[in-house]
TITOR-831995 format. One record per atom (N, C-alpha, C): residue in one letter; y, x negated, z. Coordinates in steps of 0.05 Angstrom, whole numbers, padded with zeros to 5 digits, always signed. Each point is the difference from the previous one (the first is absolute). Layout:
BEGIN
aYXZ;...
***
This chain:
BEGIN
x+02204-01901+02401;x-00016+00021-00024;x+00015-00009-00031;x+00021-00009+00003;x+00019-00004-00025;x+00002-00031-00009;x-00009-00020+00008;x-00001-00027+00001;x-00018+00000-00023;x+00010-00014-00020;x-00008-00009-00026;x-00006+00025-00020;x+00010+00022+00013;x-00005+00026-00027;x+00026+00007-00019;x-00013+00013-00016;x+00025+00009-00017;x+00001+00024+00000;x+00025+00014+00015;x-00008+00028+00000;x+00041+00011-00011;x+00001+00033+00003;x+00021+00007-00003;x+00006+00016+00019;x+00023+00020+00005;x+00011+00017+00018;x+00022+00008-00008;x+00014+00019+00017;x+00024+00006-00005;x+00019-00028+00005;x+00019+00000-00023;x+00010-00023+00000;x+00014-00010+00024;x+00015+00017+00016;x+00015-00009+00030;x-00023-00016+00016;x-00024+00002-00005;x-00023-00012+00014;x-00008-00027-00007;x+00012-00009-00031;x-00007-00026-00010;x+00005-00025+00020;x+00024+00004+00018;x-00002-00022+00016;x-00018-00004+00023;x-00005+00021+00012;x-00029-00002+00017;x-00024-00003-00010;x-00007+00010-00032;x-00021-00021-00008;x+00003-00027-00007;x+00012-00010-00006;x+00011-00029+00001;x+00000-00012+00026;x+00010+00016+00020;x+00001-00013+00022;x-00035-00003+00018;x-00011+00016-00018;x-00031+00000+00018;x-00016-00019-00020;x+00009-00012-00016;x-00016-00019-00022;x-00003+00012-00021;x+00004+00025-00006;x-00010+00014-00033;x+00019-00005-00011;x-00012+00009-00029;x+00021-00006-00025;x+00003+00029-00011;x+00024+00004+00005;x+00013+00026-00012;x+00002-00001-00030;x-00012+00024-00005;x+00012+00003-00037;x+00013+00028+00002;x+00018+00001-00017;x+00015+00025-00004;x-00015+00014-00028;x-00004+00022+00000;x-00021+00012-00024;x+00011+00021-00006;x-00006+00022-00018;x+00002+00019-00002;x-00003+00024+00017;x+00012+00018+00006;x-00006+00015+00022;x-00028+00015-00016;x-00014+00008-00017;x-00024+00007-00007;x-00022-00017+00001;x+00004-00023+00009;x-00021-00020+00001;x-00009-00009+00025;x-00019-00019+00006;x-00012-00005+00025;x-00014-00027-00005;x+00005-00013+00020;x-00015-00032+00000;x-00023+00003+00017;x-00023-00015-00010;x-00023-00005+00015;x-00004-00035-00002;x-00004-00005+00028;x-00007-00028+00008;x-00021-00002+00020;x-00021-00001-00001;x-00027-00002+00006;x-00006+00032+00008;x-00003+00000+00034;x+00002+00025+00009;x+00024+00018+00009;x+00017-00013-00014;x+00033+00006+00010;x+00008+00023-00028;x+00011+00020+00003;x+00010+00022-00021;x+00027+00006+00007;x+00020-00009-00013;x+00029+00007+00005;x+00014+00012-00017;x+00021+00022+00006;x+00016+00012-00025;x+00032-00001+00013;x+00013-00003-00021;x+00030+00009+00015;x+00012+00023+00007;x-00020+00018-00003;x+00008+00030+00012;x-00024+00012-00002;x-00001+00028+00017;x-00025+00012+00009;x-00012+00011-00021;x+00013+00011-00019;x-00010+00019-00017;x-00021-00016-00028;x-00014-00018+00008;x-00011-00016-00022;x-00033+00003+00008;x-00010+00024+00013;x-00019+00005+00011;x-00026-00003-00017;x+00011+00005-00028;x-00024+00000-00025;x-00007-00034-00002;x+00016-00011+00002;x-00001-00033-00004;x-00017-00014+00026;x+00005+00012+00018;x-00009-00007+00026;x-00032+00011+00002;x-00003+00025-00012;x-00028+00008+00000;x-00017-00018-00019;x+00011-00005-00025;x-00016-00013-00024;x+00000-00026+00013;x+00017-00012+00016;x-00004-00027+00013;x-00023-00001+00022;x-00008+00019+00008;x-00025+00003+00024;x-00023-00002-00017;x+00001+00009-00027;x-00033-00004-00012;x-00013-00028-00009;
***
C-alpha cells in the first residue's frame, strides 16, 4: 500500500513506512500530506485538512 507513496505518521512509525517502501516526511503537526488517494497526517487532530483534501 505504501510502496512509492509519500506520507507521514507518528515519528516512531517512520521505520515502518520506509520498510514498506514508502517515503516518510516529517511535517508540522497541523499539516497533512496528499499523495494520490492517500491522505496522511502526523497526528489525528488534523481533521480539517483531511476533510478539505477529500473535496
